[in-house]
C-alpha positions in Angstrom: 5.6 -12.6 -18.2 5.0 -12.9 -14.4 3.1 -9.6 -14.4 5.9 -7.9 -12.4 7.8 -4.9 -13.6 11.6 -4.5 -13.5 13.7 -1.5 -12.7 15.7 -2.0 -15.9 15.3 -4.1 -19.1 16.7 -7.6 -18.5 16.5 -7.4 -14.7 14.1 -9.6 -12.6 10.8 -8.2 -11.7 10.6 -6.0 -8.6 7.7 -6.0 -6.2 8.2 -2.4 -5.1 8.3 -1.1 -8.6 5.3 -3.2 -9.7 3.2 -2.0 -6.8 4.3 1.6 -7.4 3.2 1.4 -11.0 -0.2 -0.1 -10.0 -0.7 2.7 -7.5 0.3 5.4 -10.0 -2.0 4.0 -12.7 -4.8 3.8 -10.1 -4.1 7.4 -9.2 -4.2 8.6 -12.8 -7.5 6.8 -13.2 -9.1 8.3 -10.1 -7.9 11.8 -11.1 -9.4 11.2 -14.5 -6.1 11.8 -16.3 -6.1 8.4 -17.9 -9.0 6.0 -17.9 -7.0 2.8 -17.5 -9.9 0.5 -18.1 -10.6 1.9 -21.6 -7.3 0.9 -23.2 -7.2 -2.9 -23.5 -3.3 -3.1 -23.4 -3.1 -0.9 -20.3 -5.9 -2.7 -18.6 -4.4 -6.2 -19.3 -1.0 -4.9 -18.0 -2.6 -3.6 -14.8 -4.5 -6.9 -14.2 -1.3 -8.9 -14.7 0.6 -6.7 -12.3 -2.2 -7.0 -9.7 -2.2 -10.8 -10.1 1.6 -10.7 -9.5 1.1 -8.5 -6.4 -1.6 -10.8 -5.0 0.8 -13.7 -5.4 3.5 -11.8 -3.5 1.2 -11.0 -0.6 0.3 -14.6 -0.3 4.0 -15.5 -0.4 4.5 -13.1 2.5 1.8 -14.8 4.5 3.2 -18.3 3.8 6.6 -17.2 5.0 4.9 -15.8 8.2 3.1 -19.0 8.8 6.4 -20.9 8.5 8.0 -18.5 10.9 5.1 -19.0 13.4 5.4 -22.8 13.0 9.1 -22.6 13.9 8.2 -20.5 17.0 10.2 -17.5 15.8 7.3 -15.1 15.4 3.6 -14.7 16.3 0.5 -13.8 14.3 -0.5 -11.4 17.0 2.7 -9.3 16.6 3.1 -6.5 14.2 4.0 -8.3 11.0 3.0 -5.5 8.6 6.0 -4.2 6.6 6.2 -1.3 4.3 5.9 -3.5 1.2 2.6 -4.8 2.5 1.4 -1.3 3.2 2.3 -0.3 -0.3 0.4 -3.4 -1.5 -2.8 -2.5 0.4 -2.6 1.1 -0.9 -2.0 0.0 -4.6 -4.7 -2.7 -4.4 -7.3 -0.3 -3.0 -7.4 1.5 -6.4 -8.7 -1.7 -8.0 -11.3 -3.2 -5.8 -13.2 -4.2 -8.9 -10.6 -6.9 -9.5 -11.5 -9.7 -7.2 -8.9 -10.8 -4.7 -8.2 -14.5 -5.6 -9.2 -17.1 -3.1 -5.5 -18.1 -2.8 -4.6 -14.6 -1.5 -7.8 -13.8 0.5 -6.5 -15.0 3.8 -3.2 -13.1 3.4 -5.1 -9.9 2.3 -7.5 -10.1 5.3 -4.6 -10.7 7.7 -2.6 -7.7 6.5 -5.7 -5.5 6.4 -6.3 -6.5 10.0 -2.7 -5.7 10.8 -3.2 -2.2 9.3 -6.2 -1.5 11.5 -4.3 -2.6 14.6 -0.8 -1.2 14.1 -1.2 1.9 11.9 0.3 4.2 14.5 3.6 2.4 14.3 4.6 3.9 11.0 5.8 7.2 9.4 3.1 9.7 8.5 3.3 8.9 4.8 2.5 5.3 5.2 -0.2 6.1 7.8 -1.8 8.3 5.1 -1.6 5.4 2.6 -3.2 3.1 5.1 -6.0 5.6 5.9 -6.8 5.8 2.2 -6.7 2.0 1.7 -8.8 1.2 4.8 -11.4 3.8 3.8 -11.5 2.4 0.2 -11.9 -1.1 1.6 -14.9 0.0 3.6 -13.5 0.7 7.1 -15.1 4.0 8.1 -14.0 3.9 11.8 -10.2 3.5 11.7 -9.6 6.1 9.0 -11.6 8.7 11.1 -9.3 8.0 14.1 -6.3 8.3 11.8 -7.5 11.7 10.4 -8.0 12.9 14.0 -4.4 11.8 14.8 -3.1 13.5 11.7 -4.7 16.8 12.7 -3.3 16.6 16.2 0.2 16.0 14.9 0.1 18.6 12.1 2.1 21.8 12.3 0.9 25.0 10.9 2.8 28.0 9.8 2.0 31.1 7.8 5.0 30.4 5.6 4.7 26.6 5.1 1.0 26.0 5.7 0.1 22.7 7.2 2.8 20.1 7.4 4.1 17.1 9.4 7.4 16.8 11.1 9.1 13.6 9.9 12.4 11.9 9.6 14.0 12.4 6.2 15.8 9.6 4.7 16.6 7.4 1.7 13.5 5.2 1.7 10.4 5.9 -0.4 8.2 6.4 2.7 10.5 9.2 4.0 10.2 11.5 1.0 9.0 14.9 2.3 7.4 16.2 -1.0 5.5 12.9 -1.6 4.4 12.9 2.1 3.0 16.4 1.8 1.2 15.7 -1.5 -0.4 12.5 -0.1 -1.4 14.1 3.1 
């Protein structure tokens, strides 16, 4: 009912899973595999999920404001986490759905953080940010990012072009997904 998806039936909604589904539905739409705007049930589901994600990004910003007020953090510092990166990427597929006024300040803040701190992240999330920033109209930062990707790329006859990265448990450390996104 909140618009968020769960991992399993009966569990509470999960932000990562909700944003992952939004992004994958957007990807299917862009690739013309499924026109998500044509099926009313699918479109309603996506809009509800996006409203949920917009509320969550605003909650992040409200927590940050409280942290700043307590003197424990600063707005100028890097406050962009992986969940906010995933939000920007997922949200960039659905620019036709207006960002609510209640979430606009938070959205603008984290988009600004992405422009400023993109080099602080693994290559997979940098790729997500490059796509999101480009879709949201920034043509300068993504060009710098693409140049950086090219400079860090490794080339081999056997493997083609790839990027050296830490492998791990987290979704942003998956080598196959990284290669596919890049």
